[in-house]
C-alpha positions as CSV (number, residue, x, y, z in Angstrom):
1,M,9.9,16.4,6.4
2,T,11.7,13.2,7.4
3,L,10.3,10.4,9.6
4,Q,12.4,7.9,11.4
5,F,11.1,4.3,11.6
6,F,11.2,2.5,14.9
7,D,10.0,-1.1,15.4
8,M,8.5,-1.3,18.9
9,E,8.2,-5.1,18.8
10,H,11.3,-6.3,16.8
11,E,13.8,-3.6,17.9
12,D,16.8,-5.8,17.8
13,T,15.9,-8.0,14.7
14,N,14.3,-5.5,12.3
15,P,17.2,-4.5,9.8
16,R,15.2,-1.3,9.0
17,N,14.8,-0.2,12.5
18,G,16.0,3.4,12.7
19,T,15.6,3.9,8.9
20,T,14.5,7.4,7.7
21,A,12.0,8.2,5.0
22,S,11.7,11.6,3.4
23,S,9.4,10.6,0.4
24,A,6.1,8.8,0.1
25,D,7.6,6.0,-1.7
26,E,10.3,5.4,1.0
27,L,7.6,5.5,3.7
28,I,5.2,3.1,1.9
29,S,8.1,0.8,1.4
30,L,8.8,0.8,5.2
31,L,5.3,0.3,6.1
32,E,4.7,-2.6,3.5
33,D,8.0,-4.2,4.6
34,A,6.8,-4.1,8.2
35,R,3.4,-5.5,7.2
36,R,5.0,-8.5,5.4
37,R,6.9,-9.7,8.6
38,D,5.8,-13.1,9.7
39,T,4.3,-12.1,13.1
40,K,1.3,-11.1,14.9
41,P,0.1,-7.3,14.6
42,F,2.7,-5.0,16.2
43,C,3.4,-1.4,16.9
44,I,5.9,1.0,15.1
45,R,6.7,4.6,15.8
46,L,7.4,7.3,13.1
47,A,9.4,10.1,14.7
48,A,9.4,13.4,13.0
49,S,11.7,16.3,13.3
50,D,8.9,18.6,14.5
51,G,8.8,17.0,17.9
52,Y,5.8,14.8,17.2
53,E,5.3,11.2,16.1
54,L,2.9,8.7,14.7
55,G,2.4,5.5,16.7
56,I,1.1,2.9,14.1
57,G,-0.4,-0.4,14.5
58,I,0.9,-2.7,11.7
59,G,-1.7,-5.3,10.8
60,D,-5.0,-5.5,9.1
61,P,-6.7,-3.7,10.8
62,G,-4.1,-1.1,12.0
63,F,-4.4,2.1,13.9
64,V,-2.8,5.6,14.0
65,Q,-2.1,7.9,16.9
66,H,-0.4,11.3,16.9
67,E,1.5,12.6,19.9
68,P,4.4,14.6,21.1
69,S,7.6,12.6,21.1
70,N,8.2,13.5,24.7
71,G,5.1,11.7,25.8
72,N,3.6,14.8,27.5
73,G,0.2,14.5,25.5
74,P,-2.2,14.9,24.2
75,C,-2.3,11.7,22.3
76,L,-4.9,11.7,19.6
77,I,-6.1,8.5,17.8
78,A,-7.7,8.3,14.3
79,V,-11.4,7.2,14.4
80,R,-12.5,4.7,11.7
81,P,-14.6,6.7,9.1
82,G,-18.4,6.1,9.6
83,V,-18.1,5.7,13.3
84,V,-20.5,8.0,15.1
85,D,-18.3,10.4,17.0
86,D,-19.4,9.9,20.7
87,D,-17.5,9.5,23.9
88,E,-18.0,5.6,24.2
89,V,-14.8,3.8,23.8
90,N,-15.8,0.0,23.1
91,Y,-13.1,-2.6,24.1
92,A,-15.8,-5.4,23.6
93,D,-15.4,-8.1,20.9
94,D,-17.6,-7.4,17.8
95,E,-20.1,-10.0,16.6
96,E,-19.2,-9.1,12.9
97,R,-15.5,-8.6,13.3
98,G,-14.5,-10.9,16.1
99,P,-12.1,-10.2,18.9
100,V,-10.8,-6.7,19.5
101,P,-7.3,-6.4,17.6
102,E,-4.2,-6.5,19.8
103,F,-0.9,-5.1,18.8
104,L,2.4,-6.1,20.4
105,A,5.0,-3.6,21.7
106,G,7.8,-5.0,23.8
107,G,6.1,-8.3,23.9
108,T,2.9,-6.7,25.6
109,P,-0.3,-7.0,23.6
110,S,-2.3,-3.7,23.6
111,P,-6.0,-4.0,22.6
112,I,-7.4,-1.3,20.2
113,P,-11.1,-0.7,20.3
114,W,-12.8,-1.4,17.1
115,R,-13.7,2.2,16.6
116,F,-10.1,3.0,16.0
117,A,-9.4,-0.1,13.8
118,L,-8.3,1.2,10.3
119,P,-7.8,-0.5,7.0
120,F,-4.1,-0.7,6.3
121,D,-4.6,1.4,3.1
122,L,-5.9,4.2,5.2
123,V,-3.1,3.8,7.7
124,K,-0.7,4.4,4.8
125,K,-2.7,7.4,3.6
126,I,-2.5,8.9,7.0
127,A,1.2,8.4,7.4
128,V,2.0,9.8,4.0
129,E,-0.1,12.9,4.5
130,Y,1.8,13.6,7.7
131,L,5.1,13.1,6.0
132,E,4.2,15.6,3.2
133,T,2.3,18.2,5.3
134,G,3.5,17.8,8.9
135,K,-0.1,17.9,9.9
136,R,-2.6,15.4,11.1
137,S,-4.7,13.8,8.3
138,R,-8.1,15.3,7.5
139,A,-9.3,11.9,6.1
140,V,-10.3,10.9,9.7
141,T,-11.5,12.5,12.8
142,W,-9.1,12.3,15.9
143,Y,-10.2,11.3,19.3
144,G,-8.4,12.3,22.5
């Protein structure tokens, strides 16, 4: 499968915007390059030829969501391992972690509840697994 990279915050200034990745090495390079940008956490989109895409929060922590490219849901978001799977979605700050992480897309900050905040290495693993299999990762549970 091939994934096309779209920077949702730096659309006009990211020289890699629109780049495709067809190997794990190419995809990891795109993700690592995005993470090195001197900016606040932001969103990217990895569009696949199968009609789905991954929305990814670039930062530490990050997040991953899987949805149809046409926006007609469902949108599923990866749950941080070790979180009890319940229906509570907590947007509150966390005493241990601090404020809820926010990711910019088009200049608008979007808060992500801590239960969906993932270490960046896990974000990369989920993206690579999707590239290689065309399926959502089994390393996490999906909420939605």
